[in-house]
All heavy atoms as a GROMACS GRO file, in nm:
protein
  593
    1MET      N    1  -8.893   1.495  -7.408
    1MET     CA    2  -8.971   1.561  -7.512
    1MET      C    3  -9.018   1.696  -7.461
    1MET      O    4  -9.080   1.704  -7.356
    1MET     CB    5  -9.089   1.472  -7.551
    1MET     CG    6  -9.179   1.528  -7.653
    1MET     SD    7  -9.307   1.403  -7.681
    1MET     CE    8  -9.380   1.463  -7.824
    2ASP      N    9  -8.992   1.802  -7.535
    2ASP     CA   10  -9.028   1.936  -7.492
    2ASP      C   11  -9.165   1.980  -7.543
    2ASP      O   12  -9.220   2.077  -7.495
    2ASP     CB   13  -8.924   2.037  -7.541
    2ASP     CG   14  -8.790   2.017  -7.471
    2ASP    OD1   15  -8.789   1.964  -7.358
    2ASP    OD2   16  -8.688   2.055  -7.529
    3ALA      N   17  -9.220   1.910  -7.640
    3ALA     CA   18  -9.347   1.952  -7.700
    3ALA      C   19  -9.466   1.895  -7.624
    3ALA      O   20  -9.459   1.786  -7.567
    3ALA     CB   21  -9.352   1.906  -7.845
    4ASP      N   22  -9.575   1.970  -7.623
    4ASP     CA   23  -9.699   1.921  -7.564
    4ASP      C   24  -9.778   1.836  -7.662
    4ASP      O   25  -9.854   1.749  -7.622
    4ASP     CB   26  -9.786   2.038  -7.518
    4ASP     CG   27  -9.725   2.111  -7.399
    4ASP    OD1   28  -9.661   2.044  -7.315
    4ASP    OD2   29  -9.741   2.233  -7.391
    5TYR      N   30  -9.759   1.862  -7.793
    5TYR     CA   31  -9.831   1.790  -7.897
    5TYR      C   32  -9.738   1.757  -8.013
    5TYR      O   33  -9.640   1.826  -8.036
    5TYR     CB   34  -9.948   1.874  -7.951
    5TYR     CG   35 -10.051   1.905  -7.846
    5TYR    CD1   36 -10.045   2.024  -7.775
    5TYR    CD2   37 -10.152   1.815  -7.818
    5TYR    CE1   38 -10.139   2.052  -7.677
    5TYR    CE2   39 -10.245   1.842  -7.720
    5TYR     CZ   40 -10.238   1.961  -7.650
    5TYR     OH   41 -10.331   1.987  -7.553
    6VAL      N   42  -9.774   1.651  -8.086
    6VAL     CA   43  -9.700   1.611  -8.204
    6VAL      C   44  -9.799   1.595  -8.318
    6VAL      O   45  -9.909   1.541  -8.300
    6VAL     CB   46  -9.626   1.477  -8.181
    6VAL    CG1   47  -9.565   1.426  -8.308
    6VAL    CG2   48  -9.521   1.493  -8.073
    7LEU      N   49  -9.761   1.643  -8.436
    7LEU     CA   50  -9.843   1.628  -8.556
    7LEU      C   51  -9.778   1.526  -8.646
    7LEU      O   52  -9.659   1.538  -8.679
    7LEU     CB   53  -9.854   1.762  -8.630
    7LEU     CG   54  -9.915   1.758  -8.770
    7LEU    CD1   55 -10.061   1.716  -8.765
    7LEU    CD2   56  -9.898   1.892  -8.839
    8TYR      N   57  -9.855   1.425  -8.686
    8TYR     CA   58  -9.811   1.327  -8.784
    8TYR      C   59  -9.902   1.341  -8.905
    8TYR      O   60 -10.025   1.336  -8.891
    8TYR     CB   61  -9.817   1.184  -8.730
    8TYR     CG   62  -9.790   1.082  -8.837
    8TYR    CD1   63  -9.660   1.055  -8.878
    8TYR    CD2   64  -9.894   1.017  -8.902
    8TYR    CE1   65  -9.634   0.964  -8.980
    8TYR    CE2   66  -9.869   0.926  -9.002
    8TYR     CZ   67  -9.740   0.900  -9.041
    8TYR     OH   68  -9.715   0.812  -9.142
    9ALA      N   69  -9.845   1.360  -9.023
    9ALA     CA   70  -9.924   1.373  -9.145
    9ALA      C   71  -9.875   1.272  -9.248
    9ALA      O   72  -9.755   1.247  -9.260
    9ALA     CB   73  -9.913   1.515  -9.201
   10ASP      N   74  -9.970   1.217  -9.322
   10ASP     CA   75  -9.940   1.118  -9.426
   10ASP      C   76 -10.013   1.161  -9.552
   10ASP      O   77 -10.135   1.185  -9.548
   10ASP     CB   78  -9.988   0.980  -9.379
   10ASP     CG   79  -9.952   0.870  -9.475
   10ASP    OD1   80  -9.850   0.880  -9.546
   10ASP    OD2   81 -10.028   0.770  -9.479
   11TYR      N   82  -9.941   1.172  -9.663
   11TYR     CA   83  -9.999   1.216  -9.791
   11TYR      C   84  -9.978   1.109  -9.897
   11TYR      O   85  -9.875   1.043  -9.901
   11TYR     CB   86  -9.930   1.341  -9.845
   11TYR     CG   87  -9.922   1.461  -9.757
   11TYR    CD1   88  -9.817   1.552  -9.776
   11TYR    CD2   89 -10.014   1.489  -9.660
   11TYR    CE1   90  -9.805   1.666  -9.700
   11TYR    CE2   91 -10.003   1.604  -9.582
   11TYR     CZ   92  -9.899   1.691  -9.602
   11TYR     OH   93  -9.888   1.805  -9.527
   12ARG      N   94 -10.073   1.102  -9.987
   12ARG     CA   95 -10.057   1.031 -10.114
   12ARG      C   96 -10.118   1.121 -10.220
   12ARG      O   97 -10.225   1.177 -10.198
   12ARG     CB   98 -10.128   0.896 -10.116
   12ARG     CG   99 -10.071   0.793 -10.022
   12ARG     CD  100  -9.934   0.746 -10.067
   12ARG     NE  101  -9.882   0.643  -9.978
   12ARG     CZ  102  -9.810   0.666  -9.870
   12ARG    NH1  103  -9.779   0.788  -9.834
   12ARG    NH2  104  -9.766   0.567  -9.796
   13PHE      N  105 -10.050   1.134 -10.333
   13PHE     CA  106 -10.105   1.216 -10.440
   13PHE      C  107 -10.058   1.162 -10.574
   13PHE      O  108  -9.957   1.094 -10.583
   13PHE     CB  109 -10.067   1.364 -10.425
   13PHE     CG  110  -9.919   1.389 -10.422
   13PHE    CD1  111  -9.848   1.409 -10.539
   13PHE    CD2  112  -9.850   1.392 -10.302
   13PHE    CE1  113  -9.711   1.432 -10.537
   13PHE    CE2  114  -9.714   1.415 -10.298
   13PHE     CZ  115  -9.644   1.436 -10.416
   14ASN      N  116 -10.134   1.195 -10.675
   14ASN     CA  117 -10.102   1.156 -10.813
   14ASN      C  118 -10.092   1.286 -10.892
   14ASN      O  119 -10.193   1.355 -10.910
   14ASN     CB  120 -10.212   1.066 -10.869
   14ASN     CG  121 -10.187   1.024 -11.012
   14ASN    OD1  122 -10.111   1.087 -11.085
   14ASN    ND2  123 -10.254   0.918 -11.053
   15PRO      N  124  -9.974   1.322 -10.940
   15PRO     CA  125  -9.959   1.447 -11.014
   15PRO      C  126 -10.048   1.457 -11.139
   15PRO      O  127 -10.080   1.567 -11.183
   15PRO     CB  128  -9.811   1.449 -11.054
   15PRO     CG  129  -9.744   1.360 -10.955
   15PRO     CD  130  -9.846   1.254 -10.922
   16GLN      N  131 -10.090   1.344 -11.193
   16GLN     CA  132 -10.175   1.346 -11.313
   16GLN      C  133 -10.324   1.344 -11.280
   16GLN      O  134 -10.406   1.370 -11.368
   16GLN     CB  135 -10.144   1.225 -11.403
   16GLN     CG  136 -10.013   1.237 -11.479
   16GLN     CD  137  -9.892   1.211 -11.392
   16GLN    OE1  138  -9.890   1.118 -11.313
   16GLN    NE2  139  -9.790   1.295 -11.405
   17ASN      N  140 -10.360   1.310 -11.156
   17ASN     CA  141 -10.503   1.300 -11.122
   17ASN      C  142 -10.522   1.334 -10.975
   17ASN      O  143 -10.502   1.251 -10.888
   17ASN     CB  144 -10.554   1.159 -11.152
   17ASN     CG  145 -10.703   1.145 -11.131
   17ASN    OD1  146 -10.767   1.232 -11.074
   17ASN    ND2  147 -10.758   1.033 -11.175
   18TRP      N  148 -10.563   1.457 -10.945
   18TRP     CA  149 -10.576   1.505 -10.808
   18TRP      C  150 -10.676   1.422 -10.727
   18TRP      O  151 -10.669   1.418 -10.604
   18TRP     CB  152 -10.616   1.652 -10.805
   18TRP     CG  153 -10.754   1.681 -10.856
   18TRP    CD1  154 -10.787   1.710 -10.984
   18TRP    CD2  155 -10.875   1.682 -10.782
   18TRP    NE1  156 -10.923   1.729 -10.995
   18TRP    CE2  157 -10.979   1.712 -10.872
   18TRP    CE3  158 -10.907   1.660 -10.649
   18TRP    CZ2  159 -11.112   1.722 -10.832
   18TRP    CZ3  160 -11.040   1.668 -10.609
   18TRP    CH2  161 -11.141   1.699 -10.700
   19GLN      N  162 -10.768   1.354 -10.793
   19GLN     CA  163 -10.871   1.277 -10.721
   19GLN      C  164 -10.817   1.147 -10.662
   19GLN      O  165 -10.883   1.085 -10.581
   19GLN     CB  166 -10.989   1.248 -10.814
   19GLN     CG  167 -11.062   1.376 -10.853
   19GLN     CD  168 -11.165   1.353 -10.961
   19GLN    OE1  169 -11.140   1.281 -11.057
   19GLN    NE2  170 -11.280   1.413 -10.944
   20GLN      N  171 -10.698   1.107 -10.702
   20GLN     CA  172 -10.639   0.984 -10.651
   20GLN      C  173 -10.536   1.017 -10.542
   20GLN      O  174 -10.416   1.012 -10.566
   20GLN     CB  175 -10.572   0.906 -10.763
   20GLN     CG  176 -10.669   0.855 -10.866
   20GLN     CD  177 -10.598   0.782 -10.980
   20GLN    OE1  178 -10.484   0.812 -11.012
   20GLN    NE2  179 -10.668   0.690 -11.041
   21GLY      N  180 -10.583   1.051 -10.426
   21GLY     CA  181 -10.492   1.082 -10.318
   21GLY      C  182 -10.565   1.107 -10.188
   21GLY      O  183 -10.688   1.097 -10.181
   22PHE      N  184 -10.487   1.140 -10.086
   22PHE     CA  185 -10.546   1.170  -9.955
   22PHE      C  186 -10.448   1.250  -9.871
   22PHE      O  187 -10.328   1.253  -9.898
   22PHE     CB  188 -10.587   1.042  -9.882
   22PHE     CG  189 -10.474   0.948  -9.852
   22PHE    CD1  190 -10.389   0.969  -9.744
   22PHE    CD2  191 -10.451   0.838  -9.932
   22PHE    CE1  192 -10.285   0.882  -9.716
   22PHE    CE2  193 -10.348   0.749  -9.905
   22PHE     CZ  194 -10.266   0.772  -9.796
   23VAL      N  195 -10.503   1.312  -9.769
   23VAL     CA  196 -10.426   1.379  -9.665
   23VAL      C  197 -10.481   1.327  -9.532
   23VAL      O  198 -10.598   1.349  -9.501
   23VAL     CB  199 -10.439   1.533  -9.672
   23VAL    CG1  200 -10.371   1.599  -9.553
   23VAL    CG2  201 -10.385   1.586  -9.804
   24HIS      N  202 -10.399   1.254  -9.458
   24HIS     CA  203 -10.437   1.203  -9.327
   24HIS      C  204 -10.347   1.269  -9.223
   24HIS      O  205 -10.228   1.288  -9.248
   24HIS     CB  206 -10.417   1.052  -9.318
   24HIS     CG  207 -10.502   0.974  -9.412
   24HIS    ND1  208 -10.484   0.840  -9.432
   24HIS    CD2  209 -10.608   1.009  -9.490
   24HIS    CE1  210 -10.574   0.795  -9.518
   24HIS    NE2  211 -10.650   0.896  -9.556
   25PHE      N  212 -10.404   1.302  -9.109
   25PHE     CA  213 -10.318   1.355  -9.002
   25PHE      C  214 -10.373   1.320  -8.865
   25PHE      O  215 -10.492   1.298  -8.848
   25PHE     CB  216 -10.296   1.506  -9.016
   25PHE     CG  217 -10.417   1.592  -9.000
   25PHE    CD1  218 -10.455   1.640  -8.876
   25PHE    CD2  219 -10.493   1.627  -9.110
   25PHE    CE1  220 -10.565   1.722  -8.862
   25PHE    CE2  221 -10.604   1.709  -9.097
   25PHE     CZ  222 -10.640   1.757  -8.973
   26ILE      N  223 -10.279   1.313  -8.771
   26ILE     CA  224 -10.310   1.282  -8.631
   26ILE      C  225 -10.230   1.378  -8.544
   26ILE      O  226 -10.112   1.403  -8.570
   26ILE     CB  227 -10.270   1.138  -8.594
   26ILE    CG1  228 -10.344   1.038  -8.684
   26ILE    CG2  229 -10.296   1.108  -8.447
   26ILE    CD1  230 -10.288   0.898  -8.678
   27VAL      N  231 -10.295   1.432  -8.442
   27VAL     CA  232 -10.227   1.512  -8.340
   27VAL      C  233 -10.234   1.431  -8.210
   27VAL      O  234 -10.342   1.389  -8.168
   27VAL     CB  235 -10.294   1.649  -8.321
   27VAL    CG1  236 -10.227   1.727  -8.209
   27VAL    CG2  237 -10.291   1.729  -8.451
   28CYS      N  238 -10.118   1.408  -8.150
   28CYS     CA  239 -10.109   1.333  -8.024
   28CYS      C  240 -10.061   1.425  -7.912
   28CYS      O  241  -9.982   1.517  -7.937
   28CYS     CB  242 -10.008   1.218  -8.036
   28CYS     SG  243 -10.052   1.096  -8.159
   29ASP      N  244 -10.106   1.396  -7.792
   29ASP     CA  245 -10.058   1.472  -7.676
   29ASP      C  246  -9.928   1.410  -7.624
   29ASP      O  247  -9.875   1.314  -7.680
   29ASP     CB  248 -10.165   1.482  -7.568
   29ASP     CG  249 -10.202   1.349  -7.504
   29ASP    OD1  250 -10.130   1.249  -7.522
   29ASP    OD2  251 -10.304   1.347  -7.434
   30ARG      N  252  -9.879   1.463  -7.516
   30ARG     CA  253  -9.752   1.421  -7.457
   30ARG      C  254  -9.750   1.272  -7.420
   30ARG      O  255  -9.647   1.206  -7.424
   30ARG     CB  256  -9.725   1.506  -7.333
   30ARG     CG  257  -9.591   1.485  -7.269
   30ARG     CD  258  -9.572   1.580  -7.152
   30ARG     NE  259  -9.553   1.716  -7.196
   30ARG     CZ  260  -9.435   1.770  -7.223
   30ARG    NH1  261  -9.327   1.698  -7.211
   30ARG    NH2  262  -9.425   1.895  -7.261
   31LYS      N  263  -9.867   1.216  -7.388
   31LYS     CA  264  -9.877   1.074  -7.350
   31LYS      C  265  -9.892   0.983  -7.471
   31LYS      O  266  -9.898   0.862  -7.457
   31LYS     CB  267  -9.997   1.053  -7.258
   31LYS     CG  268  -9.990   1.125  -7.126
   31LYS     CD  269 -10.116   1.096  -7.047
   31LYS     CE  270 -10.148   1.208  -6.953
   31LYS     NZ  271 -10.280   1.191  -6.896
   32GLY      N  272  -9.904   1.042  -7.590
   32GLY     CA  273  -9.925   0.963  -7.710
   32GLY      C  274 -10.071   0.938  -7.742
   32GLY      O  275 -10.103   0.865  -7.835
   33GLU      N  276 -10.159   0.999  -7.665
   33GLU     CA  277 -10.303   0.985  -7.689
   33GLU      C  278 -10.343   1.071  -7.808
   33GLU      O  279 -10.297   1.185  -7.822
   33GLU     CB  280 -10.384   1.030  -7.566
   33GLU     CG  281 -10.354   0.950  -7.442
   33GLU     CD  282 -10.408   0.809  -7.447
   33GLU    OE1  283 -10.512   0.787  -7.513
   33GLU    OE2  284 -10.345   0.720  -7.388
   34TRP      N  285 -10.428   1.019  -7.893
   34TRP     CA  286 -10.478   1.095  -8.007
   34TRP      C  287 -10.576   1.201  -7.956
   34TRP      O  288 -10.670   1.169  -7.886
   34TRP     CB  289 -10.552   1.005  -8.105
   34TRP     CG  290 -10.467   0.908  -8.179
   34TRP    CD1  291 -10.341   0.866  -8.148
   34TRP    CD2  292 -10.504   0.838  -8.298
   34TRP    NE1  293 -10.297   0.776  -8.241
   34TRP    CE2  294 -10.395   0.756  -8.333
   34TRP    CE3  295 -10.617   0.836  -8.376
   34TRP    CZ2  296 -10.397   0.674  -8.445
   34TRP    CZ3  297 -10.620   0.754  -8.487
   34TRP    CH2  298 -10.510   0.675  -8.521
   35VAL      N  299 -10.553   1.325  -7.994
   35VAL     CA  300 -10.646   1.432  -7.959
   35VAL      C  301 -10.720   1.483  -8.082
   35VAL      O  302 -10.823   1.549  -8.070
   35VAL     CB  303 -10.576   1.548  -7.885
   35VAL    CG1  304 -10.524   1.501  -7.750
   35VAL    CG2  305 -10.464   1.608  -7.967
   36LEU      N  306 -10.669   1.450  -8.199
   36LEU     CA  307 -10.733   1.491  -8.324
   36LEU      C  308 -10.684   1.398  -8.435
   36LEU      O  309 -10.566   1.369  -8.443
   36LEU     CB  310 -10.696   1.636  -8.358
   36LEU     CG  311 -10.743   1.694  -8.491
   36LEU    CD1  312 -10.895   1.697  -8.499
   36LEU    CD2  313 -10.685   1.832  -8.511
   37ALA      N  314 -10.777   1.354  -8.517
   37ALA     CA  315 -10.741   1.273  -8.633
   37ALA      C  316 -10.836   1.306  -8.747
   37ALA      O  317 -10.957   1.322  -8.723
   37ALA     CB  318 -10.748   1.124  -8.601
   38GLU      N  319 -10.785   1.319  -8.866
   38GLU     CA  320 -10.868   1.346  -8.984
   38GLU      C  321 -10.814   1.267  -9.102
   38GLU      O  322 -10.693   1.258  -9.122
   38GLU     CB  323 -10.870   1.494  -9.020
   38GLU     CG  324 -10.973   1.569  -8.944
   38GLU     CD  325 -11.046   1.674  -9.026
   38GLU    OE1  326 -11.028   1.685  -9.149
   38GLU    OE2  327 -11.121   1.748  -8.964
   39LEU      N  328 -10.906   1.214  -9.179
   39LEU     CA  329 -10.877   1.143  -9.302
   39LEU      C  330 -10.950   1.218  -9.412
   39LEU      O  331 -11.073   1.215  -9.418
   39LEU     CB  332 -10.924   0.998  -9.294
   39LEU     CG  333 -10.882   0.921  -9.168
   39LEU    CD1  334 -10.947   0.784  -9.164
   39LEU    CD2  335 -10.732   0.909  -9.162
   40VAL      N  336 -10.877   1.288  -9.498
   40VAL     CA  337 -10.937   1.374  -9.599
   40VAL      C  338 -10.900   1.321  -9.738
   40VAL      O  339 -10.784   1.289  -9.764
   40VAL     CB  340 -10.886   1.520  -9.584
   40VAL    CG1  341 -10.949   1.611  -9.686
   40VAL    CG2  342 -10.911   1.571  -9.442
   41ASN      N  343 -11.000   1.312  -9.825
   41ASN     CA  344 -10.974   1.270  -9.963
   41ASN      C  345 -11.060   1.353 -10.058
   41ASN      O  346 -11.114   1.456 -10.019
   41ASN     CB  347 -10.997   1.119  -9.979
   41ASN     CG  348 -11.140   1.079  -9.949
   41ASN    OD1  349 -11.233   1.158  -9.962
   41ASN    ND2  350 -11.158   0.955  -9.908
   42SER      N  351 -11.074   1.308 -10.182
   42SER     CA  352 -11.140   1.388 -10.285
   42SER      C  353 -11.290   1.407 -10.261
   42SER      O  354 -11.354   1.482 -10.333
   42SER     CB  355 -11.118   1.326 -10.423
   42SER     OG  356 -11.176   1.197 -10.430
   43HIS      N  357 -11.345   1.345 -10.158
   43HIS     CA  358 -11.487   1.363 -10.126
   43HIS      C  359 -11.508   1.486 -10.036
   43HIS      O  360 -11.623   1.523 -10.011
   43HIS     CB  361 -11.542   1.238 -10.058
   43HIS     CG  362 -11.539   1.117 -10.145
   43HIS    ND1  363 -11.630   1.095 -10.245
   43HIS    CD2  364 -11.453   1.014 -10.150
   43HIS    CE1  365 -11.602   0.983 -10.307
   43HIS    NE2  366 -11.494   0.930 -10.252
   44PHE      N  367 -11.401   1.547  -9.989
   44PHE     CA  368 -11.410   1.659  -9.896
   44PHE      C  369 -11.390   1.792  -9.968
   44PHE      O  370 -11.298   1.807 -10.049
   44PHE     CB  371 -11.303   1.645  -9.786
   44PHE     CG  372 -11.330   1.533  -9.690
   44PHE    CD1  373 -11.308   1.401  -9.726
   44PHE    CD2  374 -11.378   1.560  -9.563
   44PHE    CE1  375 -11.333   1.298  -9.638
   44PHE    CE2  376 -11.403   1.457  -9.474
   44PHE     CZ  377 -11.381   1.326  -9.512
   45PRO      N  378 -11.470   1.893  -9.934
   45PRO     CA  379 -11.458   2.025  -9.998
   45PRO      C  380 -11.318   2.086  -9.986
   45PRO      O  381 -11.269   2.147 -10.081
   45PRO     CB  382 -11.562   2.111  -9.926
   45PRO     CG  383 -11.666   2.013  -9.881
   45PRO     CD  384 -11.589   1.888  -9.846
   46ALA      N  385 -11.252   2.070  -9.872
   46ALA     CA  386 -11.118   2.128  -9.854
   46ALA      C  387 -11.019   2.066  -9.953
   46ALA      O  388 -10.931   2.134 -10.004
   46ALA     CB  389 -11.068   2.107  -9.712
   47TYR      N  390 -11.035   1.940  -9.982
   47TYR     CA  391 -10.948   1.871 -10.078
   47TYR      C  392 -10.984   1.913 -10.220
   47TYR      O  393 -10.898   1.943 -10.301
   47TYR     CB  394 -10.965   1.719 -10.060
   47TYR     CG  395 -10.859   1.635 -10.125
   47TYR    CD1  396 -10.748   1.592 -10.053
   47TYR    CD2  397 -10.869   1.597 -10.258
   47TYR    CE1  398 -10.651   1.514 -10.112
   47TYR    CE2  399 -10.772   1.518 -10.317
   47TYR     CZ  400 -10.664   1.477 -10.244
   47TYR     OH  401 -10.567   1.400 -10.303
   48GLN      N  402 -11.113   1.918 -10.249
   48GLN     CA  403 -11.161   1.956 -10.382
   48GLN      C  404 -11.121   2.098 -10.420
   48GLN      O  405 -11.090   2.125 -10.536
   48GLN     CB  406 -11.314   1.944 -10.388
   48GLN     CG  407 -11.364   1.803 -10.375
   48GLN     CD  408 -11.514   1.797 -10.350
   48GLN    OE1  409 -11.581   1.899 -10.337
   48GLN    NE2  410 -11.567   1.675 -10.344
   49SER      N  411 -11.120   2.188 -10.323
   49SER     CA  412 -11.089   2.327 -10.353
   49SER      C  413 -10.942   2.348 -10.390
   49SER      O  414 -10.909   2.440 -10.464
   49SER     CB  415 -11.127   2.418 -10.236
   49SER     OG  416 -11.045   2.391 -10.125
   50ILE      N  417 -10.854   2.261 -10.340
   50ILE     CA  418 -10.710   2.273 -10.369
   50ILE      C  419 -10.668   2.181 -10.482
   50ILE      O  420 -10.577   2.211 -10.558
   50ILE     CB  421 -10.628   2.249 -10.241
   50ILE    CG1  422 -10.657   2.364 -10.143
   50ILE    CG2  423 -10.479   2.238 -10.271
   50ILE    CD1  424 -10.597   2.347 -10.007
   51LYS      N  425 -10.733   2.066 -10.495
   51LYS     CA  426 -10.699   1.967 -10.599
   51LYS      C  427 -10.549   1.934 -10.594
   51LYS      O  428 -10.475   1.958 -10.689
   51LYS     CB  429 -10.740   2.015 -10.737
   51LYS     CG  430 -10.889   2.035 -10.754
   51LYS     CD  431 -10.922   2.088 -10.891
   51LYS     CE  432 -11.070   2.099 -10.916
   51LYS     NZ  433 -11.147   2.178 -10.823
   52PRO      N  434 -10.503   1.877 -10.482
   52PRO     CA  435 -10.359   1.857 -10.464
   52PRO      C  436 -10.295   1.758 -10.562
   52PRO      O  437 -10.347   1.649 -10.585
   52PRO     CB  438 -10.348   1.804 -10.321
   52PRO     CG  439 -10.482   1.750 -10.289
   52PRO     CD  440 -10.580   1.828 -10.369
   53THR      N  441 -10.183   1.803 -10.619
   53THR     CA  442 -10.103   1.717 -10.707
   53THR      C  443  -9.955   1.723 -10.669
   53THR      O  444  -9.869   1.683 -10.746
   53THR     CB  445 -10.119   1.760 -10.855
   53THR    OG1  446 -10.081   1.897 -10.867
   53THR    CG2  447 -10.261   1.740 -10.904
   54SER      N  448  -9.927   1.773 -10.549
   54SER     CA  449  -9.789   1.783 -10.501
   54SER      C  450  -9.789   1.784 -10.348
   54SER      O  451  -9.894   1.803 -10.285
   54SER     CB  452  -9.724   1.912 -10.551
   54SER     OG  453  -9.785   2.024 -10.490
   55LYS      N  454  -9.671   1.767 -10.291
   55LYS     CA  455  -9.657   1.774 -10.145
   55LYS      C  456  -9.700   1.912 -10.094
   55LYS      O  457  -9.768   1.923  -9.992
   55LYS     CB  458  -9.513   1.746 -10.104
   55LYS     CG  459  -9.488   1.758  -9.955
   55LYS     CD  460  -9.339   1.765  -9.925
   55LYS     CE  461  -9.311   1.802  -9.782
   55LYS     NZ  462  -9.361   1.932  -9.742
   56GLU      N  463  -9.662   2.015 -10.166
   56GLU     CA  464  -9.697   2.152 -10.125
   56GLU      C  465  -9.849   2.171 -10.124
   56GLU      O  466  -9.902   2.237 -10.035
   56GLU     CB  467  -9.629   2.253 -10.216
   56GLU     CG  468  -9.478   2.258 -10.202
   56GLU     CD  469  -9.404   2.141 -10.268
   56GLU    OE1  470  -9.462   2.074 -10.356
   56GLU    OE2  471  -9.289   2.116 -10.230
   57ASP      N  472  -9.917   2.115 -10.222
   57ASP     CA  473 -10.063   2.123 -10.224
   57ASP      C  474 -10.124   2.048 -10.106
   57ASP      O  475 -10.220   2.094 -10.044
   57ASP     CB  476 -10.120   2.065 -10.354
   57ASP     CG  477 -10.090   2.150 -10.476
   57ASP    OD1  478 -10.056   2.269 -10.462
   57ASP    OD2  479 -10.102   2.095 -10.588
   58CYS      N  480 -10.068   1.931 -10.076
   58CYS     CA  481 -10.116   1.854  -9.961
   58CYS      C  482 -10.093   1.931  -9.831
   58CYS      O  483 -10.177   1.929  -9.741
   58CYS     CB  484 -10.050   1.717  -9.956
   58CYS     SG  485 -10.101   1.605 -10.088
   59ASP      N  486  -9.980   2.002  -9.822
   59ASP     CA  487  -9.954   2.088  -9.706
   59ASP      C  488 -10.066   2.191  -9.691
   59ASP      O  489 -10.111   2.219  -9.580
   59ASP     CB  490  -9.821   2.162  -9.721
   59ASP     CG  491  -9.699   2.074  -9.705
   59ASP    OD1  492  -9.710   1.962  -9.652
   59ASP    OD2  493  -9.590   2.120  -9.747
   60LYS      N  494 -10.111   2.247  -9.801
   60LYS     CA  495 -10.218   2.347  -9.798
   60LYS      C  496 -10.348   2.286  -9.746
   60LYS      O  497 -10.420   2.350  -9.668
   60LYS     CB  498 -10.241   2.406  -9.937
   60LYS     CG  499 -10.127   2.493  -9.986
   60LYS     CD  500 -10.150   2.538 -10.128
   60LYS     CE  501 -10.030   2.610 -10.184
   60LYS     NZ  502 -10.045   2.644 -10.326
   61VAL      N  503 -10.379   2.165  -9.789
   61VAL     CA  504 -10.499   2.096  -9.738
   61VAL      C  505 -10.485   2.075  -9.587
   61VAL      O  506 -10.578   2.103  -9.510
   61VAL     CB  507 -10.521   1.961  -9.809
   61VAL    CG1  508 -10.637   1.885  -9.746
   61VAL    CG2  509 -10.546   1.981  -9.958
   62LEU      N  510 -10.369   2.028  -9.544
   62LEU     CA  511 -10.344   2.004  -9.402
   62LEU      C  512 -10.363   2.132  -9.321
   62LEU      O  513 -10.436   2.133  -9.221
   62LEU     CB  514 -10.202   1.950  -9.384
   62LEU     CG  515 -10.154   1.938  -9.239
   62LEU    CD1  516 -10.231   1.833  -9.164
   62LEU    CD2  517 -10.005   1.909  -9.237
   63VAL      N  518 -10.301   2.240  -9.363
   63VAL     CA  519 -10.310   2.366  -9.289
   63VAL      C  520 -10.455   2.416  -9.286
   63VAL      O  521 -10.504   2.460  -9.181
   63VAL     CB  522 -10.216   2.472  -9.350
   63VAL    CG1  523 -10.243   2.610  -9.292
   63VAL    CG2  524 -10.071   2.431  -9.328
   64ARG      N  525 -10.524   2.406  -9.396
   64ARG     CA  526 -10.664   2.450  -9.401
   64ARG      C  527 -10.749   2.372  -9.301
   64ARG      O  528 -10.829   2.428  -9.227
   64ARG     CB  529 -10.720   2.435  -9.542
   64ARG     CG  530 -10.864   2.484  -9.553
   64ARG     CD  531 -10.914   2.484  -9.693
   64ARG     NE  532 -10.844   2.590  -9.767
   64ARG     CZ  533 -10.865   2.618  -9.894
   64ARG    NH1  534 -10.951   2.547  -9.964
   64ARG    NH2  535 -10.800   2.714  -9.953
   65ARG      N  536 -10.731   2.240  -9.298
   65ARG     CA  537 -10.810   2.157  -9.206
   65ARG      C  538 -10.771   2.183  -9.061
   65ARG      O  539 -10.856   2.186  -8.973
   65ARG     CB  540 -10.795   2.009  -9.240
   65ARG     CG  541 -10.862   1.969  -9.370
   65ARG     CD  542 -11.010   2.007  -9.375
   65ARG     NE  543 -11.082   1.953  -9.261
   65ARG     CZ  544 -11.187   2.012  -9.205
   65ARG    NH1  545 -11.234   2.125  -9.252
   65ARG    NH2  546 -11.245   1.956  -9.100
   66LEU      N  547 -10.642   2.200  -9.034
   66LEU     CA  548 -10.600   2.229  -8.898
   66LEU      C  549 -10.659   2.360  -8.847
   66LEU      O  550 -10.703   2.369  -8.732
   66LEU     CB  551 -10.448   2.234  -8.888
   66LEU     CG  552 -10.376   2.100  -8.881
   66LEU    CD1  553 -10.225   2.119  -8.893
   66LEU    CD2  554 -10.411   2.025  -8.754
   67LYS      N  555 -10.663   2.462  -8.933
   67LYS     CA  556 -10.722   2.590  -8.893
   67LYS      C  557 -10.867   2.573  -8.853
   67LYS      O  558 -10.913   2.631  -8.754
   67LYS     CB  559 -10.712   2.691  -9.008
   67LYS     CG  560 -10.575   2.750  -9.025
   67LYS     CD  561 -10.573   2.850  -9.139
   67LYS     CE  562 -10.436   2.910  -9.160
   67LYS     NZ  563 -10.435   3.006  -9.274
   68VAL      N  564 -10.941   2.492  -8.927
   68VAL     CA  565 -11.082   2.469  -8.895
   68VAL      C  566 -11.096   2.388  -8.766
   68VAL      O  567 -11.174   2.423  -8.678
   68VAL     CB  568 -11.153   2.395  -9.012
   68VAL    CG1  569 -11.292   2.348  -8.973
   68VAL    CG2  570 -11.159   2.485  -9.134
   69CYS      N  571 -11.018   2.283  -8.753
   69CYS     CA  572 -11.030   2.194  -8.638
   69CYS      C  573 -10.984   2.258  -8.508
   69CYS      O  574 -11.032   2.222  -8.399
   69CYS     CB  575 -10.949   2.067  -8.661
   69CYS     SG  576 -11.013   1.963  -8.793
   70LEU      N  577 -10.889   2.349  -8.515
   70LEU     CA  578 -10.830   2.406  -8.394
   70LEU      C  579 -10.891   2.540  -8.351
   70LEU      O  580 -10.840   2.605  -8.260
   70LEU     CB  581 -10.678   2.421  -8.411
   70LEU     CG  582 -10.605   2.289  -8.435
   70LEU    CD1  583 -10.457   2.314  -8.462
   70LEU    CD2  584 -10.624   2.195  -8.318
   71LYS      N  585 -11.000   2.578  -8.413
   71LYS     CA  586 -11.067   2.703  -8.372
   71LYS      C  587 -11.134   2.686  -8.238
   71LYS      O  588 -11.178   2.585  -8.198
   71LYS     CB  589 -11.172   2.743  -8.474
   71LYS     CG  590 -11.112   2.812  -8.592
   71LYS     CD  591 -11.220   2.869  -8.680
   71LYS     CE  592 -11.155   2.946  -8.792
   71LYS     NZ  593 -11.249   3.010  -8.878
   0.00000   0.00000   0.00000
């Protein structure tokens, strides 16, 4: 494995109702240890501001949260 970290992301969304979904992600180091994990749903401002109803919207939530977490 050439990477120092791996990102795993899991999405669920409902195209008809943005409130029924989530964006979960985990960042693991080379040993498989979790270094960052977040479970984001409609109770979080980052999710509410995007109101995801597609994979692309969920990607936006993920990137927004990663930017905050990795500062």
